[in-house]
C-alpha positions in Angstrom: 30.3 -4.5 -9.7 30.1 -1.9 -12.4 31.7 1.4 -11.4 32.5 4.7 -13.0 36.0 6.2 -12.5 36.5 9.5 -10.8 40.1 10.9 -10.5 41.4 13.9 -8.6 44.8 15.3 -7.7 45.8 15.8 -4.1 45.9 19.5 -4.4 42.6 19.8 -6.3 39.9 21.5 -4.3 41.9 22.1 -1.1 41.2 25.8 -1.2 37.5 25.5 -1.2 37.2 22.8 1.4 33.8 21.2 1.5 32.0 24.0 -0.2 29.2 23.4 -2.6 30.1 23.8 -6.3 28.8 26.7 -8.2 25.6 25.8 -10.1 26.9 27.8 -13.1 29.7 25.3 -13.5 28.2 21.9 -14.0 30.4 18.9 -13.6 31.7 16.9 -16.6 29.2 14.2 -17.6 30.8 12.4 -20.5 33.8 10.7 -18.9 33.9 7.0 -17.9 37.1 5.1 -17.2 38.3 2.0 -15.3 40.2 2.6 -12.1 42.8 -0.2 -12.2 45.6 2.4 -12.8 45.0 5.7 -11.1 46.9 8.8 -12.2 47.1 12.2 -10.6 45.2 14.6 -12.9 43.6 17.9 -12.4 40.1 17.1 -13.7 37.3 15.0 -12.2 35.9 12.7 -14.8 32.9 10.5 -15.1 31.0 11.9 -12.1 27.3 11.3 -12.2 26.8 10.0 -15.8 23.6 11.4 -17.3 23.1 13.7 -14.3 20.1 16.0 -15.2 20.8 19.7 -15.2 17.5 20.3 -13.4 15.5 18.3 -10.9 11.8 18.4 -10.1 11.6 18.4 -6.3 8.5 16.9 -4.7 8.9 19.5 -1.9 8.1 22.2 -4.5 4.9 20.3 -5.5 3.9 19.9 -1.9 4.3 23.7 -1.3 2.3 24.4 -4.4 -0.6 22.2 -3.2 -0.4 23.7 0.3 -0.6 27.2 -1.3 -3.5 26.3 -3.5 -5.4 24.7 -0.5 -4.7 27.9 1.5 -6.1 30.1 -1.3 -9.3 27.9 -1.4 -9.7 28.0 2.4 -9.2 31.8 2.3 -11.9 32.3 -0.4 -14.2 29.9 1.4 -13.9 32.0 4.6 -14.5 35.2 2.7 -17.6 33.7 1.0 -19.3 32.0 4.0 -18.0 34.0 7.0 -18.9 37.5 5.9 -19.5 38.8 9.4 -16.1 37.6 10.6 -14.3 39.2 7.7 -16.1 42.5 8.2 -15.4 42.5 11.9 -11.7 41.7 11.3 -11.4 44.6 8.9 -13.0 47.0 11.3 -10.7 46.0 14.1 -7.6 46.3 12.0 -8.7 49.7 10.6 -9.4 50.9 14.1 -6.0 49.8 15.4 -4.0 51.1 12.5 -5.8 54.4 12.4 -3.9 55.6 15.5 -0.5 55.4 13.7 1.1 58.8 13.0 0.5 60.0 9.5 4.1 61.2 9.0 5.5 57.8 10.0 3.1 56.0 7.7 4.0 58.3 4.7 7.7 57.8 5.3 7.3 54.0 5.6 5.2 53.9 2.5 7.7 55.9 0.4 10.7 54.0 1.6 9.1 50.6 1.1 7.8 51.5 -2.4 11.4 52.4 -3.5 13.1 49.5 -1.7 10.6 46.9 -2.9 12.0 47.4 -6.4 15.6 48.0 -5.5 16.2 44.9 -3.3 15.3 42.3 -5.9 17.4 44.2 -8.5 20.3 44.3 -6.1 20.0 40.6 -5.4 19.8 39.8 -9.1 23.0 41.8 -9.7 24.8 39.9 -6.9 23.7 36.5 -8.4 24.8 37.5 -11.9 28.2 38.4 -10.6 28.5 35.0 -9.1 27.3 33.4 -12.4 24.0 32.1 -11.1 21.9 33.5 -13.8 19.6 30.4 -14.0 18.0 31.2 -10.7 17.4 34.8 -11.8 15.7 33.5 -14.9 13.5 31.3 -12.8 12.6 34.2 -10.6 11.7 36.4 -13.5 9.5 33.7 -15.1 7.7 33.2 -11.8 7.2 37.0 -11.4 5.7 37.2 -14.9 3.3 34.2 -14.2 2.3 35.7 -10.9 1.5 39.0 -12.6 -0.7 37.1 -15.0 -2.5 35.2 -12.2 -3.1 38.5 -10.4 -4.7 40.0 -13.5 -6.9 37.0 -13.9 -7.9 37.1 -10.3 -8.8 40.8 -10.4 -10.9 40.1 -13.5 -12.7 37.2 -11.8 -13.4 39.2 -8.6 -14.8 42.1 -10.6 -17.0 40.1 -13.0 -17.9 36.7 -11.6 -17.0 36.4 -7.9 -19.8 36.3 -5.2 -20.5 39.6 -3.5 -19.1 38.4 -0.1 -15.7 37.6 -1.7 -15.7 41.0 -3.5 -16.4 42.8 -0.3 -13.7 40.9 1.6 -11.0 41.6 -1.0 -11.9 45.2 -2.0 -13.1 48.4 -0.5 -13.8 51.9 -1.8 -10.6 53.6 -3.0 -9.6 56.7 -0.9 -8.9 58.6 -4.0 -12.1 57.8 -5.8 -15.1 56.7 -3.8 -16.8 55.2 -6.9 -13.8 53.0 -7.6 -12.7 49.9 -5.7 -9.2 48.9 -4.6 -7.4 46.0 -6.3 -8.3 42.6 -5.0 -4.7 41.4 -5.5 -1.7 43.7 -5.7 -0.2 43.5 -9.2 3.3 44.4 -8.1 3.5 42.7 -4.6 2.6 39.2 -5.8 5.4 39.2 -8.5 8.0 40.3 -6.0 7.0 37.5 -3.6 7.1 35.0 -6.4 10.5 36.3 -7.5 12.0 36.1 -4.0 10.6 32.6 -3.5 11.8 31.2 -6.8 15.4 32.6 -6.6 15.9 30.9 -3.2 16.2 33.9 -0.9 15.0 31.6 2.0 18.6 30.2 2.0 20.1 33.6 2.4 18.9 35.0 5.7 20.1 38.5 5.3 18.5 39.1 1.9 15.4 37.4 3.1 15.1 39.5 6.3 15.6 42.7 4.3 13.0 41.9 1.7 10.4 40.7 4.2 10.8 43.9 6.2 10.2 45.9 3.1 7.1 43.9 2.1 5.6 44.2 5.6 6.2 48.0 5.7 4.6 48.3 2.2 1.6 46.2 3.2 1.1 48.1 6.5 1.2 51.4 4.8 -1.3 50.4 2.2 -3.6 48.9 4.9 -3.5 52.1 7.0 -4.2 54.3 4.1 -7.1 52.2 3.0 -5.8 51.0 -0.3 -6.2 47.3 0.6 -7.8 44.8 3.0 -6.3 42.1 5.2 -7.7 39.4 3.0 -6.3 41.0 -0.1 -2.8 41.0 1.5 -3.0 37.4 2.5 -4.3 36.4 -0.9 -1.5 38.3 -2.6 1.2 36.5 -0.5 -0.4 33.1 -1.2 -0.6 33.6 -4.9 3.0 34.8 -5.2 4.2 31.9 -3.0 2.1 29.3 -4.9 3.1 30.5 -8.4 6.8 30.5 -7.4 6.8 26.9 -6.3 4.6 25.8 -9.2 7.1 27.4 -11.6 10.0 25.7 -9.9 8.3 22.3 -10.1 7.3 22.8 -13.7 10.7 23.9 -15.0 12.8 22.2 -12.4 15.4 23.6 -10.0 19.1 23.8 -10.9 20.8 20.6 -9.9 23.3 21.4 -7.0 24.3 17.9 -6.2 28.0 17.8 -5.1 30.4 16.6 -7.7 33.3 14.2 -7.3 35.6 17.2 -6.9 33.5 18.3 -3.9 33.6 14.8 -2.5 37.4 14.7 -2.7 37.7 18.0 -1.0 35.3 16.9 1.7 37.4 13.8 2.4 40.5 15.9 2.8 38.8 18.2 5.3 38.3 15.2 7.6 41.9 14.0 7.3 42.0 11.5 4.4 44.2 11.6 1.3 42.1 10.2 -1.5 43.5 9.1 -4.8 40.3 8.2 -6.7 36.6 7.6 -6.3 34.4 5.3 -8.3 30.6 5.6 -8.0 28.7 2.4 -7.5 25.9 2.0 -10.1 22.5 3.0 -8.7 21.1 -0.3 -10.0 23.3 -2.1 -7.5 22.4 0.3 -4.7 18.6 -0.4 -4.7 16.3 2.6 -4.4 17.9 6.0 -5.1 16.7 7.6 -1.9 19.3 5.6 0.0 22.1 7.9 -1.1 24.9 7.7 -3.7 27.7 5.4 -2.9 31.4 5.7 -3.8 34.4 3.4 -3.6 37.4 5.6 -2.6 41.0 4.5 -2.7 43.6 6.3 -0.5 47.3 7.0 -0.8 47.8 4.9 2.2 45.5 2.6 4.0 42.5 0.5 3.2 39.8 1.8 0.7 36.6 3.5 1.9 32.9 3.3 1.2 31.4 6.7 1.1 27.7 7.5 1.1 26.6 11.0 -0.1 23.0 12.1 0.7 21.7 15.4 -0.8 18.3 17.1 -0.8 17.3 15.8 -4.2 18.0 12.2 -3.3 16.4 12.6 0.1 13.2 13.8 -1.7 13.1 10.6 -3.8 10.1 8.5 -2.7 8.7 11.3 -0.7 5.1 10.7 -1.8 5.4 7.0 -1.2 6.6 7.6 2.3 3.9 10.2 2.9 1.2 7.8 1.8 2.7 5.1 4.1 2.6 7.5 7.0 -1.0 8.3 6.2 -2.2 4.7 5.5 -0.3 2.8 8.3 -0.4 3.2 12.0 2.3 5.2 13.7 4.2 2.2 15.1 4.6 0.8 11.6 6.0 3.9 9.9 8.8 6.4 10.1 8.9 10.1 9.4 8.8 11.1 5.8 10.1 14.6 6.5 13.6 14.7 7.7 16.4 17.2 7.4 19.8 16.4 6.1 21.2 16.9 9.6 18.6 14.5 11.1 19.4 11.9 8.4 23.1 12.2 9.1 22.7 11.8 12.8 20.2 8.9 12.6 22.5 6.9 10.3 25.5 7.6 12.4 23.7 6.6 15.6 22.4 3.4 14.1 25.9 2.5 12.8 27.5 3.0 16.2 24.6 1.2 18.0 24.7 -1.8 15.7 28.5 -2.3 16.3 28.0 -1.8 20.0 25.4 -4.5 20.0 27.8 -7.0 18.5 26.4 -7.1 15.0 28.5 -7.1 11.8 27.8 -3.7 10.3 30.0 -1.2 8.3 32.2 0.8 10.7 31.5 4.5 10.4 34.7 6.4 10.8 33.8 10.0 9.7 31.0 12.3 8.8 30.9 15.7 7.2 28.7 18.2 5.4 29.3 18.9 1.8 27.9 22.4 1.8 24.3 23.3 2.9 22.7 20.7 0.5 24.6 17.4 1.1 26.2 15.3 3.7 28.6 12.3 3.5 29.2 9.3 5.7 32.6 7.5 5.4 32.7 3.8 6.2 35.5 1.2 6.2 35.3 -0.8 3.0 33.3 -4.0 3.6 33.4 -5.9 0.3 31.4 -8.9 -0.4 28.3 -9.5 -2.4 24.6 -8.9 -1.7 22.3 -11.7 -0.9 20.4 -10.9 -4.1 23.5 -11.3 -6.3 24.6 -14.7 -4.7 23.9 -17.9 -6.6 21.5 -20.4 -5.0 24.3 -22.8 -4.3 26.3 -20.2 -2.4 23.4 -19.6 0.1 24.4 -22.3 2.6 22.9 -23.1 5.9 25.9 -21.4 7.5 25.0 -18.1 5.7 21.4 -18.4 6.8 22.4 -19.0 10.4 24.9 -16.1 10.3 22.2 -13.7 9.1 19.9 -14.7 11.9 22.7 -14.2 14.5 23.2 -10.6 13.3 19.5 -9.9 13.7 19.5 -11.5 17.2 22.4 -9.2 18.1 20.4 -6.2 17.0 17.3 -7.3 18.8 19.1 -8.0 22.0 19.6 -4.2 22.2 16.1 -3.3 20.9 17.5 -2.1 17.5 15.2 -2.5 14.5 16.7 -2.6 11.1 13.5 -1.9 9.2 14.8 -2.9 5.8 16.2 -6.5 5.8 15.8 -7.0 2.1 18.3 -9.0 0.0 20.4 -5.9 -1.1 20.9 -4.9 2.6 22.6 -8.2 3.5 26.3 -8.6 2.4 28.1 -11.9 2.4 32.0 -11.8 2.1 34.2 -14.5 0.8 34.4 -16.2 4.2 30.7 -16.4 4.5 30.4 -13.7 7.1 27.1 -11.8 6.9 27.2 -8.0 7.2 24.1 -5.9 7.7 24.1 -2.6 5.7 21.6 0.1 5.0 20.9 1.0 8.7 19.8 4.5 7.7 16.1 3.7 8.3 16.4 1.8 11.5 15.3 2.6 15.0 16.8 2.3 18.5 14.7 1.5 21.5 12.3 -0.1 19.1 8.9 -1.5 20.1 8.3 -5.2 20.1 6.1 -4.9 17.0 9.0 -3.4 15.0 11.3 -6.2 16.1 8.7 -8.8 15.0 8.4 -7.0 11.6 12.1 -7.4 11.2 11.8 -11.2 11.8 8.9 -11.4 9.4 10.8 -9.5 6.7 14.0 -11.5 7.0 12.2 -14.9 6.9 10.4 -13.7 3.8 13.6 -12.5 2.2 15.3 -15.8 2.9 12.3 -17.7 1.8 12.3 -16.1 -1.6 15.8 -17.5 -2.1 15.9 -20.9 -0.3 12.2 -21.7 0.2 10.0 -21.5 3.3 11.2 -24.7 4.9 14.9 -23.8 5.1 14.1 -20.1 6.0 11.9 -21.1 8.9 14.2 -23.9 10.1 17.2 -21.5 10.2 15.2 -18.9 12.1 14.0 -21.4 14.7 17.5 -22.7 15.2 18.8 -19.3 16.2 15.8 -17.3 17.6 13.8 -20.2 18.9 10.3 -21.4 18.0 8.4 -18.9 20.2 10.1 -15.9 18.7 9.4 -17.1 15.2 5.8 -18.0 16.0 5.2 -14.5 17.4 6.0 -12.9 14.1 3.1 -14.6 12.2 0.7 -11.6 12.8 3.3 -9.4 11.0 3.6 -11.8 8.1 1.5 -9.7 5.6 2.5 -7.8 2.5 1.9 -4.3 4.0 4.5 -5.0 6.7 7.2 -5.9 4.2 9.5 -3.7 2.2 8.6 -2.2 -1.2 10.9 -4.5 -3.2 9.7 -7.6 -1.3 6.1 -6.8 -2.1 6.9 -6.2 -5.7 8.6 -9.7 -5.9 5.6 -11.3 -4.2 3.3 -9.7 -6.7 5.4 -11.0 -9.6 5.4 -14.5 -8.2 1.6 -14.3 -7.7 1.1 -13.4 -11.4 3.3 -16.3 -12.5 1.4 -18.7 -10.2 -1.9 -17.5 -11.6 -0.6 -17.9 -15.2 0.4 -21.5 -14.5 -3.1 -22.2 -13.1 -4.7 -20.7 -16.2 -2.5 -22.7 -18.5 -3.3 -25.9 -16.6 -7.0 -25.3 -16.9 -6.9 -24.5 -20.6 -4.7 -27.5 -21.3 -7.1 -29.8 -19.4 -10.1 -28.3 -21.3 -8.3 -28.8 -24.6 -7.4 -32.4 -23.9 -11.0 -33.2 -22.8 -12.3 -31.7 -26.1 -9.8 -33.8 -28.1 -11.0 -37.0 -26.4 -14.6 -36.2 -27.0 -14.8 -37.3 -30.7 -13.4 -40.7 -29.8 -16.2 -41.3 -27.4 -18.8 -40.1 -29.9 -17.7 -42.8 -32.4 -18.8 -45.6 -30.1 -21.9 -47.2 -31.6 -23.6 -47.5 -28.2 -23.3 -43.8 -27.7 -25.2 -42.9 -30.9 -27.7 -45.7 -31.0 -30.5 -43.5 -29.8 -31.3 -39.9 -28.8 -31.5 -40.7 -25.2 -28.1 -42.4 -25.2 -26.7 -39.4 -27.0 -27.9 -37.1 -24.3 -26.4 -39.4 -21.7 -23.1 -39.4 -23.6 -23.1 -35.5 -23.7 -23.7 -35.3 -20.0 -21.0 -37.8 -19.3 -18.5 -35.9 -21.5 -19.4 -32.6 -19.8 -18.9 -34.2 -16.4 -15.6 -35.7 -17.5 -14.4 -32.4 -18.8 -15.4 -30.7 -15.6 -13.7 -33.3 -13.5 -10.5 -33.0 -15.6 -10.5 -29.2 -15.2 -11.0 -29.5 -11.4 -8.2 -32.0 -11.1 -5.9 -29.9 -13.2 -6.7 -26.9 -11.2 -6.1 -28.8 -7.9 -2.8 -30.0 -9.2 -1.6 -26.6 -10.4 -2.8 -24.7 -7.4 0.2 -23.5 -5.3 0.3 -21.7 -2.0 2.0 -18.3 -1.9 5.3 -17.9 0.0 3.7 -16.3 3.1 1.1 -19.1 3.4 4.0 -21.6 3.1 5.9 -19.9 5.9 2.8 -19.9 8.1 2.3 -23.6 7.5 5.9 -24.3 8.4 5.7 -22.3 11.6 2.4 -23.9 12.6 3.9 -27.4 12.2 6.3 -26.3 15.0 3.9 -24.2 17.1 0.3 -25.2 16.2 -1.1 -22.7 18.8 0.8 -19.7 17.3 -1.4 -16.7 16.5 -2.2 -16.4 12.8 -4.6 -13.5 12.8 -2.8 -10.6 11.0 -2.2 -7.6 13.1 -4.0 -4.5 11.9 -1.3 -2.2 10.6 -3.4 -0.1 8.2 -5.0 3.1 9.4 -6.6 4.1 6.0 -7.1 2.0 2.9 -7.1 3.4 -0.6 -10.7 2.1 -1.0 -11.8 4.0 2.1 -10.2 7.2 0.9 -11.8 6.9 -2.6 -15.1 6.1 -0.9 -14.9 9.2 1.2 -14.0 11.4 -1.7 -16.7 10.0 -4.0 -19.3 10.2 -1.2 -18.4 13.8 -0.4 -18.7 14.7 -4.1 -22.1 13.0 -4.4 -23.3 14.6 -1.2 -22.2 18.0 -2.4 -24.0 17.6 -5.7 -27.2 16.4 -4.0 -27.1 19.2 -1.4 -26.8 21.8 -4.2 -29.8 20.3 -5.9 -31.8 20.1 -2.7 -31.2 23.6 -1.4 -33.7 25.0 -4.0 -36.5 22.4 -3.2 -39.2 22.9 -0.7 -39.9 19.5 0.7 -42.8 20.4 2.9 -45.4 21.0 0.2 -43.8 18.3 -1.9 -44.2 15.6 0.7 -47.7 16.8 1.6 -48.8 16.5 -2.1 -47.0 13.1 -2.6 -49.0 10.2 -4.0 -48.7 7.5 -1.3 -50.2 4.9 -3.4 -47.2 5.1 -5.8 -44.9 5.1 -2.8 -46.4 1.7 -1.7 -46.0 0.5 -5.3 -42.3 1.4 -5.2 -41.9 -0.5 -1.9 -43.5 -3.6 -3.5 -41.3 -3.4 -6.5 -38.2 -3.1 -4.2 -39.2 -6.1 -2.2 -39.9 -8.2 -5.4 -36.3 -7.4 -6.6 -34.9 -9.9 -4.0 -37.0 -12.7 -5.4 -35.8 -11.8 -8.9 -32.2 -11.7 -7.7 -32.5 -15.2 -6.2 -34.0 -16.5 -9.5 -31.1 -15.0 -11.5 -28.6 -16.8 -9.3 -30.2 -20.2 -9.1 -30.8 -20.3 -12.8 -27.0 -20.8 -13.2 -26.6 -23.4 -10.4 -27.5 -27.0 -11.6 -27.3 -28.3 -8.0 -30.4 -28.1 -5.8 -30.3 -25.1 -3.5 -33.3 -24.0 -1.3 -35.1 -21.1 -2.9 -36.2 -19.3 0.4 -32.7 -19.5 1.8 -31.4 -18.0 -1.5 -33.8 -15.1 -1.2 -32.6 -14.5 2.4 -29.0 -14.5 1.1 -29.9 -11.8 -1.4 -31.5 -9.7 1.4 -28.3 -10.2 3.4 -26.4 -8.8 0.3 -28.1 -5.5 0.9 -26.1 -5.2 4.1 -22.9 -6.5 2.6 -22.9 -4.0 -0.3 -22.8 -1.1 2.2 -19.4 -2.2 3.5 -18.0 -3.2 0.0 -18.3 -2.1 -3.6 -21.4 -3.6 -5.2 -19.4 -5.5 -7.8 -17.3 -7.2 -5.1 -19.5 -7.7 -2.1 -22.4 -9.4 -3.9 -20.0 -11.8 -5.8 -18.2 -12.8 -2.6 -21.4 -13.3 -0.6 -23.1 -15.4 -3.4 -20.0 -17.5 -3.8 -19.7 -18.2 -0.1 -23.4 -19.0 0.1 -23.2 -21.6 -2.7 -20.2 -23.2 -1.1 -22.1 -23.5 2.2 -24.9 -25.1 0.3 -22.7 -28.0 -0.9 -21.5 -26.6 -4.2 -17.8 -27.2 -4.8 -15.7 -24.0 -4.6 -14.7 -24.1 -8.3 -18.2 -24.7 -9.4 -19.6 -22.0 -7.1 -17.2 -19.4 -8.6 -18.1 -20.6 -12.1 -21.8 -20.3 -11.4 -21.5 -16.7 -10.0 -19.2 -15.8 -12.9 -21.8 -17.2 -15.4 -24.5 -15.2 -13.7 -22.4 -12.0 -13.8 -21.5 -12.6 -17.4 -25.1 -13.1 -18.6 -26.1 -10.1 -16.4 -23.6 -7.9 -18.1 -24.7 -9.0 -21.6 -28.4 -8.4 -20.7 -27.5 -5.0 -19.2 -25.8 -3.9 -22.4 -28.6 -5.2 -24.7 -31.3 -3.5 -22.6 -29.4 -0.2 -22.4 -29.0 -0.2 -26.2 -32.6 -1.3 -26.8 -34.2 1.3 -24.5 -31.8 3.9 -25.8 -32.9 3.2 -29.3 -36.6 3.4 -28.2 -35.9 6.7 -26.5 -34.4 8.1 -29.7 -37.4 7.2 -31.8 -40.3 7.7 -29.4 -40.7 11.3 -30.5 -40.3 10.7 -34.2 -41.9 8.2 -36.6 -38.6 7.4 -38.2 -36.4 4.6 -37.1 -33.3 6.8 -36.7 -31.6 6.1 -33.4 -30.7 8.9 -31.1 -27.4 10.7 -31.2 -26.6 9.4 -27.7 -26.8 5.8 -28.9 -24.7 6.5 -31.9 -22.1 8.3 -29.7 -22.1 5.4 -27.3 -21.6 2.9 -30.1 -18.7 4.9 -31.5 -17.1 5.2 -28.1 -17.3 1.5 -27.6 -15.8 0.9 -31.1 -12.9 3.3 -30.4 -12.2 1.6 -27.1 -12.2 -1.8 -28.8 -9.8 -0.5 -31.4 -7.5 0.9 -28.7 -7.5 -2.3 -26.7 -6.8 -4.4 -29.8 -4.0 -2.1 -31.1 -2.0 -1.8 -27.8 -0.1 -5.1 -27.1 -0.2 -4.7 -23.3 -3.9 -4.0 -23.2 -4.6 -6.8 -25.8 -2.7 -9.3 -23.7 -4.3 -8.2 -20.5 -7.9 -8.5 -21.8 -7.2 -11.8 -23.6 -5.8 -13.3 -20.4 -8.7 -12.2 -18.4 -11.3 -13.4 -21.0 -9.5 -16.8 -21.4 -9.5 -17.3 -17.6 -13.2 -16.3 -17.4 -14.3 -18.6 -20.1 -12.1 -21.4 -18.9 -14.3 -21.7 -15.8 -17.6 -20.4 -17.1 -17.9 -22.3 -20.4 -17.9 -25.8 -18.8 -20.5 -24.5 -16.3 -22.7 -23.2 -19.1 -22.6 -26.6 -20.8 -24.3 -28.0 -17.7 -26.9 -25.2 -17.7 -27.7 -25.6 -21.4 -28.7 -29.2 -20.8 -31.4 -27.9 -18.4 -33.5 -25.3 -20.4 -35.7 -24.6 -17.4 -32.7 -23.4 -15.4 -31.6 -21.1 -18.2 -35.1 -19.7 -18.5 -35.1 -19.1 -14.7 -31.8 -17.3 -14.8 -32.4 -15.1 -17.8 -36.0 -14.4 -16.6 -34.7 -13.5 -13.2 -32.3 -11.0 -14.7 -35.0 -9.4 -16.8 -37.4 -9.3 -13.8 -34.7 -7.8 -11.6 -34.1 -5.0 -14.0 -37.9 -4.5 -14.5 -38.4 -4.3 -10.7 -35.8 -1.5 -10.3 -37.1 0.4 -13.3 -40.7 0.2 -12.1 -39.5 1.2 -8.6 -37.8 4.3 -10.0 -40.9 5.1 -12.2 -43.2 4.7 -9.2 -40.9 7.1 -7.2 -41.2 9.6 -10.0 -45.0 9.3 -10.2 -45.2 9.7 -6.4 -43.8 13.3 -6.6 -44.9 14.3 -10.1 -48.1 14.7 -12.1 -49.2 14.2 -15.7 -47.4 17.3 -16.9 -44.0 16.1 -15.5 -44.2 12.4 -16.5 -41.6 10.8 -18.8 -41.7 7.6 -20.7 -40.8 4.2 -19.2 -38.1 3.8 -21.8 -36.4 7.0 -20.6 -36.6 5.8 -17.0 -35.0 2.5 -18.0 -32.1 4.2 -19.8 -31.4 6.5 -16.8 -31.5 3.5 -14.4 -29.3 1.3 -16.5 -26.7 4.0 -17.0 -26.8 4.9 -13.3 -26.5 1.3 -12.2 -23.5 0.7 -14.5 -21.7 3.7 -13.0 -22.6 2.6 -9.5 -21.0 -0.9 -10.2 -17.8 0.8 -11.4 -17.6 3.3 -8.6 -15.3 2.4 -5.7 -17.9 3.5 -3.1 -20.0 1.0 -1.2 -23.3 0.6 -3.0 -22.2 3.2 -5.5 -23.1 5.9 -2.9 -22.7 9.4 -4.4 -22.1 8.2 -8.0 -25.6 6.6 -8.5 -27.5 9.5 -6.9 -25.6 12.0 -9.0 -26.0 10.0 -12.2 -29.7 9.3 -11.7 -30.5 12.9 -10.9 -28.6 14.3 -13.8 -30.1 11.7 -16.1 -33.7 12.4 -15.1 -33.2 16.1 -15.5 -31.6 15.5 -18.9 -34.6 13.6 -20.2 -37.0 16.4 -19.2 -37.9 15.8 -15.6 -37.9 19.0 -13.4 -35.2 18.9 -10.7 -38.0 19.6 -8.1 -39.3 16.1 -8.9 -36.1 14.3 -10.0 -34.2 14.9 -6.7 -36.8 13.6 -4.2 -37.7 10.7 -6.6 -34.0 9.6 -6.6 -33.8 10.0 -2.9 -36.9 7.8 -2.4 -35.7 5.2 -4.8 -32.3 5.0 -3.1 -34.0 4.9 0.3 -36.1 1.9 -0.7 -33.4 0.0 -2.6 -30.2 0.8 -0.5 -30.8 2.2 2.9 -34.0 0.8 4.3 -33.0 -2.9 3.4 -29.8 -2.5 5.5 -31.5 -3.5 8.8 -33.3 -6.6 7.4 -30.1 -7.4 5.5 -28.1 -7.3 8.7 -30.7 -9.6 10.4 -30.6 -12.0 7.5 -26.8 -12.0 7.4 -26.6 -12.9 11.1 -29.3 -15.5 10.8 -27.6 -17.2 7.9 -24.3 -17.0 9.7 -25.7 -18.7 12.8 -27.2 -21.4 10.6 -23.9 -22.0 8.8 -25.2 -20.8 5.5 -22.7 -18.0 5.2 
């Protein structure tokens, strides 16, 4: 175990107790020494190597985001709730108008003087204590806040809506033709200064300054020099700028040094000689606290954990996302004070030992100033499970680990983090459970099952699924292990375990790809030998039979190689082992997720698209527009939309050599209109078609290859048509053959992307791997298709017909609401549709909702169509191609499911 030496004399630091070190005196960072021979010296060496002088706290960023959100909400209220703001101002003016004039004048004069003197006095006090960095941060924040106030005043005066201007300003009492300032140019910098220098940690200074600010705001409000919304906006701007500045430049690092640790140990009765910090790489994630190995003048050594505010903030955003995404029983609080963290870890340590489990014995706790705490344990020794060799993980160690978990669960204690680095094994083979900081007492049954699932996965990563499950069953019993199967899913495991599983999955996929490529290579090498046979080349018919036989042999070799190389992941292996013992065990995963990233992205993209459409539709009168609509063109649009499902069936069956019923394929494409509402278009359609082909008797590998070939050809046709119609659009208004600037810009963009991908090794490897895996399955399938020209014609013709149907449907929708003066060329309509469809396939929203509507509307307006025609035409097009087919798609989906076709 690599450690850094820290030395201190007994008398060092006794005078300041456990006080926090002065930020103006940073600890030494260049010392590093072994601690075999400890000497009594006056300096602390080697504490926190490479410790940054400043840290960027996630809490500052969160406060900045909250402040910006509050400013947006305030301006929204001022813009859309004009009556409410006016009534609020009248009520406040009426209430404050009864205050005595003399009192208001005295309060205004006193606050005006004090609002400048108090920050100056605080700055002098900090400079005396050599804390000039904080004052510099405060001055910087004040300057930036003043700049923001000037920009806000300019925006309100020149470009803000009238409702916002009326909420933030009013006629000045001194000059009725002038308006008051929307934001106070001196109040916001003072608030930014006091927030940046950390007055919130000094109650007396904070109370004095807030009283001064309130008196100043009240006096200005009573005298009519401001409005309530102006005061609130001023406070929010100053607060937001302060924390934005602190996050950008970083806050001074006030982590306790080794000298402070030594002094803190002496205050709780120990006589330390030296302390050596355990490397963070051996302690796992940095939010678990810094750990020290401390030797004493007399007695056994100690293990000390120090937790400070900066370390506690590590992983804040990850924990916040987990709390948002997972249900409450599966998460723990992401916001926790130092006192709460100290009490929770101490409680879990005492509870674990009381339950009979082997856990580090907590013997003392203490605060190291206002920003850090320490927990003192008896030294445990031993090595983590991750650092043990495979030969050292015996059955006795596995059983001992499960006995510790059983002891915890007998008292309803959940560990919550049974990863390999939280399990220590000493020289005698005794297992010690560490890292109890995130555990829970009086835990629910689901949390206890999550512990079982986590430990069986942790052990399975080291010794395999069979031994891990066998050891769990021998200690906990088959029923307890079988009950954990619903929790055996990645989302229920720790962060490090999920990362390991993802790495193993990538290695497994790489082995499968290598096996497929090797089988394809060997089949190609064996092909010339077969071609040299005289019987194989005696006639053209025999040659065709030989080619078919070679293609079938290559396909068979690839399938066999893929079957041999395919491996189950660890979680699947564990499930199989448990089901061998308890076949009736529940295997359906429990629903732990509350919100998925895809759902959040879908909501955001949908909201953006809805906002864009609503802004476009507010200026359109639909009554006259609908009454003047050409219903014949609406019927034509409906016909083209219905014909698109026939074209989609053709484009799929053209790449499936096996015989598949055409009517049932059309029904499957109709069912896809329901599936793409609940999944992205590029995912839902692929999964449904693959499932449909498998149900029709096509082997899984061949079904995936057929759908992949269809998608690959579709992408190629899409790009060719987009470039072709873009070229036609560029030359349709000029007799020259010069392409449009848009086409040239698009080609240059593609060229730049290709150069970037080929020049960056990581991207080049990523793309090459994906392309090789795609062609490994698609190319053999295409060899079968090329031997049947009628199939290839059907597939490519179906793709062209599918695009033509959608283009004609959009063109008919435009003609339904336009006239001869507003018509655009069919090539322009095709370019707009192809671009919108490409963006819709890339968008994470189901069916491309929001992205497609916005792209089509903007595209039609860009090619010359009035927005009064473009917006309803796009809505009609999406209604016919996306929303109306949902009901027949749902009926088709249920019908095919009942028939066993899906």
